[in-house]
Legacy VTK file of the C-alpha trace (Angstrom):
# vtk DataFile Version 3.0
C-alpha trace
ASCII
DATASET POLYDATA
POINTS 593 float
34.675 -111.715 248.366
37.521 -109.345 247.587
37.360 -107.044 244.645
40.454 -108.770 243.288
38.418 -111.939 242.905
36.081 -110.311 240.438
38.014 -111.573 237.437
37.584 -115.149 238.659
33.828 -114.927 239.024
31.785 -117.335 236.916
30.339 -115.896 233.764
26.686 -115.740 232.774
24.847 -118.989 233.342
27.614 -120.507 235.523
27.947 -120.949 239.334
24.359 -121.541 240.438
22.744 -121.240 237.050
21.747 -117.686 237.707
22.578 -114.751 235.482
21.318 -111.223 235.288
20.308 -108.950 232.474
19.915 -105.225 232.276
17.191 -105.265 229.640
14.029 -104.161 231.418
11.752 -103.888 228.490
10.643 -107.166 227.132
8.772 -109.444 229.499
5.221 -110.034 230.442
6.019 -112.414 233.244
4.280 -110.982 236.248
6.735 -112.538 238.726
9.980 -111.417 237.083
12.581 -109.575 239.075
12.996 -105.924 238.141
16.217 -104.507 236.789
17.161 -102.496 239.895
16.753 -105.552 242.137
18.750 -107.687 239.690
21.557 -105.118 239.745
21.479 -104.969 243.548
21.717 -108.758 243.850
24.563 -108.942 241.361
26.419 -106.044 242.986
26.136 -107.642 246.417
27.992 -110.698 245.121
31.042 -108.752 243.948
31.387 -106.028 246.557
34.699 -106.301 248.414
36.696 -103.517 250.003
34.121 -101.105 248.610
31.749 -102.360 251.306
33.744 -100.463 253.942
33.518 -97.293 251.858
29.777 -97.881 251.482
29.231 -98.162 255.232
31.292 -95.005 255.723
29.034 -93.283 253.196
25.904 -94.543 254.922
27.258 -93.255 258.240
28.076 -89.808 256.819
24.717 -89.456 255.072
22.979 -90.611 258.267
24.756 -87.897 260.212
23.752 -85.055 257.869
20.226 -86.501 257.475
19.938 -86.594 261.268
21.246 -83.033 261.528
18.549 -81.969 259.075
15.813 -83.632 261.133
17.189 -82.142 264.361
17.529 -78.559 263.133
15.406 -77.762 260.068
12.155 -77.463 262.028
13.838 -74.628 263.975
14.825 -72.876 260.726
11.285 -73.248 259.349
9.848 -71.908 262.605
12.250 -68.943 262.359
11.298 -68.389 258.704
7.570 -68.469 259.485
8.143 -66.014 262.351
10.319 -63.769 260.161
7.544 -63.544 257.557
4.888 -63.177 260.342
3.130 -66.367 259.224
3.590 -68.747 262.165
0.020 -70.027 261.660
1.214 -71.591 258.418
3.940 -73.619 260.149
1.598 -76.618 260.734
0.532 -76.401 257.075
4.201 -76.611 256.048
4.516 -79.648 258.271
1.452 -81.264 256.646
2.811 -80.797 253.120
6.225 -81.976 254.258
4.846 -85.103 255.946
2.556 -86.061 253.055
5.411 -85.747 250.570
7.873 -87.514 252.870
5.407 -90.374 253.045
4.182 -90.584 249.475
7.409 -89.833 247.602
9.099 -92.870 249.124
7.109 -94.930 246.650
8.360 -93.407 243.375
11.929 -93.362 244.701
11.644 -97.043 245.658
10.079 -97.747 242.252
12.916 -95.942 240.479
15.473 -97.899 242.508
13.788 -101.126 241.363
13.499 -100.017 237.728
16.899 -98.324 237.205
19.109 -99.153 240.190
20.072 -98.095 243.693
22.837 -95.671 242.660
20.584 -93.848 240.209
17.736 -93.381 242.714
20.188 -92.274 245.411
21.659 -89.601 243.136
18.239 -88.238 242.219
17.259 -88.003 245.895
20.355 -86.011 246.814
19.727 -83.645 243.879
16.214 -82.826 245.148
17.548 -82.496 248.704
20.132 -79.886 247.719
17.761 -77.972 245.440
15.161 -77.729 248.224
17.616 -76.194 250.660
18.808 -73.736 248.008
15.218 -72.507 247.580
14.615 -72.266 251.361
17.872 -70.392 251.953
17.124 -67.849 249.199
13.358 -67.482 249.831
11.784 -64.027 249.958
8.309 -65.088 251.107
6.447 -67.844 252.935
5.324 -69.182 249.551
8.956 -69.599 248.491
9.721 -71.416 251.749
6.778 -73.701 250.963
8.290 -74.452 247.549
11.633 -75.254 249.100
9.984 -77.516 251.678
8.361 -79.500 248.841
11.726 -80.167 247.162
13.519 -80.741 250.473
10.864 -83.256 251.534
11.300 -85.261 248.319
15.069 -85.360 248.824
14.771 -86.124 252.537
12.406 -89.044 252.040
14.311 -90.350 249.024
17.527 -90.424 251.025
15.798 -92.135 253.951
14.214 -94.880 251.850
17.422 -95.509 249.916
19.334 -95.951 253.174
16.751 -98.515 254.292
16.700 -100.314 250.937
20.495 -100.637 250.811
20.502 -101.996 254.363
17.787 -104.498 253.427
19.899 -105.502 250.386
23.025 -106.179 252.414
21.998 -107.194 255.957
20.408 -110.554 257.011
17.083 -110.614 258.856
18.337 -111.215 262.402
20.841 -108.324 262.218
18.596 -105.924 260.332
16.948 -104.350 263.375
20.386 -103.592 264.799
21.516 -102.132 261.455
18.425 -99.930 261.211
19.006 -98.770 264.778
22.726 -98.119 264.368
22.111 -96.006 261.246
20.353 -93.562 263.571
23.491 -93.106 265.673
23.984 -89.472 264.527
21.017 -88.455 266.673
23.224 -89.154 269.705
25.899 -86.759 268.444
23.395 -84.254 267.125
21.597 -84.154 270.451
24.619 -82.204 271.698
25.529 -80.391 268.493
22.165 -79.405 266.988
21.152 -77.040 269.832
24.468 -75.209 269.533
23.792 -74.647 265.838
20.136 -73.617 266.198
21.058 -71.429 269.152
23.185 -69.373 266.783
21.167 -69.599 263.562
17.529 -69.739 264.708
17.551 -67.315 267.619
14.564 -65.003 268.151
16.475 -62.444 270.198
16.564 -60.419 266.985
13.158 -60.762 265.237
14.607 -59.389 261.995
17.557 -61.812 261.982
17.970 -63.917 258.846
20.639 -66.277 260.156
18.242 -69.157 259.603
19.144 -68.901 255.911
22.659 -70.105 256.771
21.157 -73.079 258.562
19.432 -74.188 255.361
22.370 -73.184 253.193
24.940 -75.376 254.932
23.131 -78.510 253.739
23.670 -77.425 250.131
27.388 -77.928 250.741
27.319 -80.942 253.075
24.944 -83.255 251.211
26.895 -83.664 247.917
30.097 -84.306 249.869
28.822 -86.934 252.312
26.729 -88.807 249.736
29.615 -89.326 247.313
31.080 -92.483 248.956
27.830 -94.492 249.003
26.730 -93.423 245.516
30.146 -94.188 244.006
30.276 -97.559 245.788
26.855 -98.561 244.485
27.748 -97.467 240.957
31.165 -99.161 240.963
29.842 -102.444 242.358
27.177 -102.520 239.631
29.905 -101.854 237.063
32.094 -104.623 238.512
29.174 -107.051 238.363
28.668 -106.192 234.691
32.357 -106.680 233.857
32.346 -109.993 235.711
29.574 -111.344 233.534
26.886 -111.247 236.203
25.063 -108.553 234.247
24.556 -108.330 230.534
26.621 -105.547 228.995
23.712 -104.439 226.812
21.118 -102.243 228.316
17.877 -101.068 226.815
16.578 -98.053 228.675
12.836 -98.289 229.323
10.717 -96.078 227.099
8.496 -93.324 228.419
5.371 -95.498 228.421
7.129 -98.374 230.188
8.560 -96.005 232.802
5.154 -94.372 233.263
3.659 -97.780 234.055
6.563 -98.994 236.180
6.502 -95.982 238.501
2.665 -96.044 238.650
2.467 -92.304 238.003
-1.342 -92.285 237.995
-1.605 -94.053 241.342
0.998 -91.809 242.957
-0.633 -88.654 241.588
-4.028 -89.717 242.960
-2.755 -90.573 246.423
-0.641 -87.400 246.777
-3.474 -85.178 245.536
-6.071 -86.945 247.672
-4.215 -86.659 250.961
-3.127 -83.060 250.385
-6.657 -81.928 249.478
-8.076 -83.683 252.543
-5.496 -82.416 255.048
-4.735 -78.867 253.880
-8.297 -77.555 254.471
-7.750 -78.321 258.160
-5.080 -75.606 258.065
-6.706 -73.184 255.636
-10.321 -73.015 256.818
-9.566 -70.420 259.506
-8.305 -68.034 256.810
-11.202 -68.732 254.431
-13.934 -66.035 254.188
-16.765 -68.333 255.341
-14.672 -70.953 257.141
-15.781 -74.503 256.364
-18.596 -73.170 254.173
-16.180 -71.508 251.759
-16.567 -72.969 248.286
-12.903 -73.816 247.703
-12.649 -75.569 251.099
-15.644 -77.746 250.219
-14.247 -78.385 246.738
-10.857 -79.463 248.139
-12.483 -81.929 250.530
-14.772 -83.393 247.875
-12.052 -83.720 245.228
-9.622 -85.100 247.804
-12.091 -87.767 248.888
-12.792 -88.703 245.259
-9.045 -88.981 244.587
-8.575 -91.405 247.486
-11.501 -93.530 246.288
-10.077 -93.426 242.757
-6.703 -94.503 244.174
-8.241 -97.639 245.680
-10.078 -98.487 242.429
-7.032 -97.844 240.253
-4.668 -99.863 242.435
-7.141 -102.762 242.806
-8.190 -103.179 239.168
-6.169 -101.180 236.661
-2.597 -100.423 237.747
0.001 -102.511 235.844
2.452 -101.993 238.706
0.401 -101.278 241.843
1.969 -99.373 244.736
2.029 -102.639 246.665
1.331 -106.134 245.394
-2.339 -106.922 245.817
-1.505 -110.150 247.650
0.000 -108.096 250.482
-2.974 -105.795 251.065
-4.634 -108.384 253.301
-1.426 -109.967 254.582
-1.504 -109.127 258.278
2.293 -109.217 258.575
2.441 -106.279 256.137
-0.854 -104.557 256.942
-0.503 -104.506 260.743
2.983 -102.891 260.834
1.623 -100.314 258.378
-1.352 -99.459 260.603
0.845 -99.442 263.717
3.143 -96.918 262.039
0.178 -94.771 260.960
-1.348 -94.437 264.434
2.013 -94.205 266.205
3.119 -91.259 264.073
-0.288 -89.598 264.316
0.033 -89.770 268.093
3.670 -88.674 268.048
3.095 -85.543 265.959
0.030 -84.586 267.993
2.225 -84.511 271.099
5.506 -83.253 269.605
4.841 -80.706 266.843
4.469 -77.619 269.074
6.541 -78.839 272.033
9.518 -76.739 270.875
7.503 -73.503 270.915
5.610 -74.446 274.102
8.881 -74.951 275.999
10.124 -71.471 275.076
6.802 -69.845 275.936
6.183 -71.646 279.238
9.696 -72.076 280.651
11.448 -69.207 278.857
13.911 -71.737 277.426
16.507 -70.367 275.043
16.522 -71.734 271.504
19.373 -74.034 272.509
17.544 -75.339 275.587
14.288 -75.802 273.660
16.173 -77.780 271.003
17.624 -80.053 273.702
14.102 -80.533 275.063
12.574 -81.243 271.651
15.388 -83.586 270.596
15.347 -85.623 273.822
12.946 -88.038 272.129
15.241 -88.419 269.111
18.171 -89.222 271.395
16.195 -91.901 273.229
14.746 -93.228 269.976
18.275 -93.831 268.739
19.750 -95.319 271.904
16.871 -97.688 272.581
16.534 -98.498 268.880
20.096 -99.846 268.929
19.399 -101.750 272.166
16.258 -103.199 270.579
18.286 -104.409 267.602
20.743 -106.157 269.933
17.899 -107.811 271.840
16.448 -109.053 268.537
19.808 -110.615 267.596
19.764 -112.586 270.844
16.063 -113.484 271.039
15.393 -113.781 267.268
11.947 -112.261 267.975
10.284 -108.876 267.552
6.573 -109.074 268.495
6.671 -108.645 272.276
9.249 -105.908 272.016
6.737 -104.002 269.892
3.925 -104.609 272.407
6.158 -103.253 275.188
7.159 -100.230 273.098
3.536 -99.319 272.351
2.624 -99.487 276.067
5.562 -97.276 277.056
4.546 -94.734 274.400
1.088 -94.375 275.959
2.581 -94.090 279.454
4.760 -91.204 278.255
1.771 -89.340 276.784
-0.214 -89.867 279.977
2.565 -88.189 281.974
2.644 -85.347 279.445
-1.053 -84.710 280.101
-0.265 -84.417 283.812
2.856 -82.285 283.592
2.863 -80.269 280.350
1.501 -77.205 282.083
2.646 -74.143 284.001
4.191 -74.953 287.381
5.774 -78.278 286.414
9.469 -78.815 287.019
11.969 -79.366 284.234
12.316 -83.028 285.222
8.551 -83.526 285.073
8.380 -82.365 281.462
11.583 -84.107 280.330
10.922 -87.627 281.710
7.818 -88.145 279.515
9.946 -87.164 276.503
12.427 -89.902 277.468
9.659 -92.498 277.862
8.232 -91.522 274.473
11.675 -92.034 272.958
12.088 -95.407 274.674
8.794 -96.721 273.320
9.317 -95.146 269.915
12.821 -96.603 269.605
11.431 -100.102 270.043
8.511 -99.591 267.661
10.396 -97.667 264.989
13.090 -100.304 264.474
10.948 -103.434 264.661
8.158 -101.909 262.571
10.213 -102.198 259.398
11.699 -105.559 260.337
8.229 -107.052 260.930
7.149 -106.177 257.385
10.450 -106.708 255.519
11.188 -110.241 256.704
7.756 -111.460 255.627
8.216 -110.694 251.900
10.762 -111.841 249.277
13.678 -109.627 248.305
12.008 -108.444 245.079
9.280 -106.817 247.180
11.342 -105.445 250.073
11.815 -101.966 248.584
8.143 -101.423 247.843
6.874 -102.950 251.088
9.331 -100.797 253.059
8.146 -97.730 251.144
4.494 -98.685 251.696
4.952 -99.087 255.464
6.840 -95.799 255.713
4.248 -94.131 253.430
1.351 -94.842 255.785
3.575 -94.040 258.765
4.384 -90.592 257.371
0.750 -90.068 256.330
-0.096 -90.694 259.983
2.355 -87.944 260.882
0.730 -85.644 258.319
-2.706 -86.357 259.775
-1.329 -85.596 263.242
0.155 -82.325 262.005
-3.101 -81.401 260.281
-5.128 -82.113 263.405
-2.729 -80.020 265.509
-3.000 -77.190 262.978
-6.794 -77.325 263.066
-6.810 -77.311 266.873
-4.286 -74.464 266.890
-6.342 -72.353 264.475
-9.534 -72.910 266.480
-8.434 -73.185 270.122
-5.455 -70.847 270.399
-7.115 -67.585 269.233
-10.122 -68.369 271.444
-7.947 -68.989 274.493
-5.806 -65.901 273.867
-9.000 -63.820 273.742
-10.257 -65.509 276.939
-7.117 -65.011 279.020
-6.040 -61.628 277.586
-9.235 -59.566 277.142
-7.342 -56.383 277.945
-5.190 -56.539 274.785
-6.110 -54.947 271.471
-7.104 -57.097 268.526
-3.818 -56.221 266.826
-1.788 -57.412 269.844
-3.764 -60.656 270.094
-3.270 -61.276 266.383
0.478 -60.718 266.640
0.726 -63.137 269.583
-1.050 -65.849 267.587
0.852 -65.148 264.348
4.365 -64.902 265.860
4.299 -66.135 269.478
8.051 -66.633 269.840
8.709 -63.056 268.770
5.795 -61.682 270.830
7.007 -63.149 274.137
10.145 -61.006 273.911
7.917 -58.086 274.934
6.364 -59.895 277.920
8.804 -61.288 280.518
8.051 -64.430 282.514
5.749 -63.595 285.430
4.008 -60.671 283.741
0.171 -60.853 283.436
0.276 -61.000 279.648
2.908 -63.757 279.626
0.845 -65.739 282.162
-2.175 -65.405 279.868
-0.161 -66.644 276.885
1.092 -69.604 278.923
-2.441 -70.524 280.046
-3.677 -70.372 276.449
-0.824 -72.533 275.164
-1.207 -75.064 277.991
-4.916 -75.472 277.179
-4.049 -75.880 273.516
-1.395 -78.520 274.281
-3.819 -80.373 276.575
-6.280 -80.859 273.698
-3.475 -82.120 271.440
-2.313 -84.591 274.093
-5.820 -86.013 274.560
-5.844 -86.743 270.816
-2.355 -88.244 271.115
-3.202 -90.690 273.915
-6.402 -91.918 272.228
-4.666 -92.623 268.927
-1.556 -93.916 270.704
-3.577 -96.690 272.339
-4.450 -98.276 268.966
-0.918 -99.680 268.316
-1.110 -101.639 271.581
-4.032 -103.644 270.190
-2.439 -104.045 266.760
0.949 -105.242 268.048
-0.737 -108.027 270.030
-2.255 -109.286 266.753
1.139 -109.590 264.984
2.717 -112.953 264.148
5.893 -113.683 266.095
8.095 -115.130 263.360
11.609 -116.194 264.204
14.363 -114.047 262.698
17.038 -115.999 260.855
20.377 -115.440 259.149
18.557 -115.375 255.807
17.670 -112.083 254.186
13.970 -112.728 254.723
11.814 -115.147 256.704
9.639 -115.523 253.594
12.004 -116.252 250.734
11.596 -116.251 246.980
10.729 -119.938 247.158
7.520 -119.087 248.995
6.860 -116.250 246.579
7.545 -117.982 243.284
7.124 -121.632 244.167
10.827 -122.472 243.662
14.195 -121.487 245.075
15.372 -118.241 243.545
19.009 -119.185 244.007
18.568 -121.786 241.338
16.650 -119.543 238.988
18.015 -118.331 235.684
17.103 -114.666 235.387
17.564 -113.823 231.742
17.076 -110.787 229.595
13.401 -111.425 229.046
12.628 -111.456 232.769
14.499 -108.461 234.098
11.445 -106.289 234.135
7.713 -106.850 233.821
4.318 -106.207 235.278
3.297 -107.299 238.737
LINES 1 594
593 0 1 2 3 4 5 6 7 8 9 10 11 12 13 14 15 16 17 18 19 20 21 22 23 24 25 26 27 28 29 30 31 32 33 34 35 36 37 38 39 40 41 42 43 44 45 46 47 48 49 50 51 52 53 54 55 56 57 58 59 60 61 62 63 64 65 66 67 68 69 70 71 72 73 74 75 76 77 78 79 80 81 82 83 84 85 86 87 88 89 90 91 92 93 94 95 96 97 98 99 100 101 102 103 104 105 106 107 108 109 110 111 112 113 114 115 116 117 118 119 120 121 122 123 124 125 126 127 128 129 130 131 132 133 134 135 136 137 138 139 140 141 142 143 144 145 146 147 148 149 150 151 152 153 154 155 156 157 158 159 160 161 162 163 164 165 166 167 168 169 170 171 172 173 174 175 176 177 178 179 180 181 182 183 184 185 186 187 188 189 190 191 192 193 194 195 196 197 198 199 200 201 202 203 204 205 206 207 208 209 210 211 212 213 214 215 216 217 218 219 220 221 222 223 224 225 226 227 228 229 230 231 232 233 234 235 236 237 238 239 240 241 242 243 244 245 246 247 248 249 250 251 252 253 254 255 256 257 258 259 260 261 262 263 264 265 266 267 268 269 270 271 272 273 274 275 276 277 278 279 280 281 282 283 284 285 286 287 288 289 290 291 292 293 294 295 296 297 298 299 300 301 302 303 304 305 306 307 308 309 310 311 312 313 314 315 316 317 318 319 320 321 322 323 324 325 326 327 328 329 330 331 332 333 334 335 336 337 338 339 340 341 342 343 344 345 346 347 348 349 350 351 352 353 354 355 356 357 358 359 360 361 362 363 364 365 366 367 368 369 370 371 372 373 374 375 376 377 378 379 380 381 382 383 384 385 386 387 388 389 390 391 392 393 394 395 396 397 398 399 400 401 402 403 404 405 406 407 408 409 410 411 412 413 414 415 416 417 418 419 420 421 422 423 424 425 426 427 428 429 430 431 432 433 434 435 436 437 438 439 440 441 442 443 444 445 446 447 448 449 450 451 452 453 454 455 456 457 458 459 460 461 462 463 464 465 466 467 468 469 470 471 472 473 474 475 476 477 478 479 480 481 482 483 484 485 486 487 488 489 490 491 492 493 494 495 496 497 498 499 500 501 502 503 504 505 506 507 508 509 510 511 512 513 514 515 516 517 518 519 520 521 522 523 524 525 526 527 528 529 530 531 532 533 534 535 536 537 538 539 540 541 542 543 544 545 546 547 548 549 550 551 552 553 554 555 556 557 558 559 560 561 562 563 564 565 566 567 568 569 570 571 572 573 574 575 576 577 578 579 580 581 582 583 584 585 586 587 588 589 590 591 592
């Protein structure tokens, strides 16, 4: 439909008997469609030439988002090294991963309650603010604060991209759309190392160029997000003018919003996971290790919060994080568990690969970035191929089984070759295999869950799947941090007994700066390499054990046929009647689940 046709659109109650209201405040109907979903459905019916602008905006945001994911870890590594706190890098990653996982839910909730454009704008605001704090930080604590804000913006942008795609793309093409949105990783595979090579170099330990790396996103993000945000806002406005949305809008009150976003449930789950995972990073710095009172208190309170989360969501939440009917739906639960274990395995094998490559092979920052991003490149390429295969076959299950098997094969080769004496090809090929398997799993993971729920629930189910996936990554990061804090100092002491305590401490605290003093082939460098190889070996054993679980889970998935409809399970199955013939009036625009 062209935008010029908007004036000829049927008014409220005409066409298929369906109309939309923006009043979210007045219904108790537990099955009513929320305001943000209503606005998305109405906007989709009037979007014309703006659709091309929207896809341009999605492409631009995807590029900058991909550049962030391909470079920011290097800036954070440089910042931790600059402040002589490299041991806290895994802790940063844990906080980042937990927030990236959990904060998808409130953003998805806000997009359902208020609208897609509003949630998108809020995400970009957090994104920019986080990078401002990182770029201007004067301590590791300030970097931590910036990472918190950046993680909220990063995850909000990611989930909004996926929600908009789910709004606009039919089921059989959705895997391809999800894959193609990752195209910037192909470009950034070549560009990102050139940038990090200049801005995150360790040739000058006192260099602060990494601040420019964070700072550039403060400029790029508002610019590239403008097309998609304006398109979403204008299409909603056109739908309102065309009579598809009521012109009157009652903003939800504070109590209604509090319930809609499930603030209590989100607070409990964020607090619980952080208090469980952070002690894995902090115990080595605690006076009595695991016996330290605050470490014990964090674990106990964290466990209680997770139990309280389950009780609250099961019995008390007016708008639970995910509809209770989906908790035991295997077509939602299994993709969620697959994502959890896949990301746990991935982060156990990947998190320190960037530093290991520089230490063991004396790679430059640029070369180490190429090595680390090889998986992202393959994830993107094979994700797109997977989407094309799904268009032809209309199936997703056996692709996922194949992807999980290839993932484990890649980790097995890493165990063999991620050590001193291996050739460059021997350490790169497993990265490629990991990317191949991950590309298949990553794309079809979301499709498997999305197509088995009605449109009203797509945003929250997508957020729920990605939540547990990112929590898996956080657990992987926490485990790596715990292994690093325990194994690495022990191995450094074992292989380098001749060094002073101060030298050993500096090698553990800032390894990428320390190796500048010990050239490749020197006894001390050989000792560092042996210690790091032993450390990586332990991480890879954890990765292959947890990576085997998705193989079993993918076999248990249903193999539903993908269709041209938005979802395999439509609103008819959800509500007991065909939603296209439903009148959605002002009293049903928003209510409890």
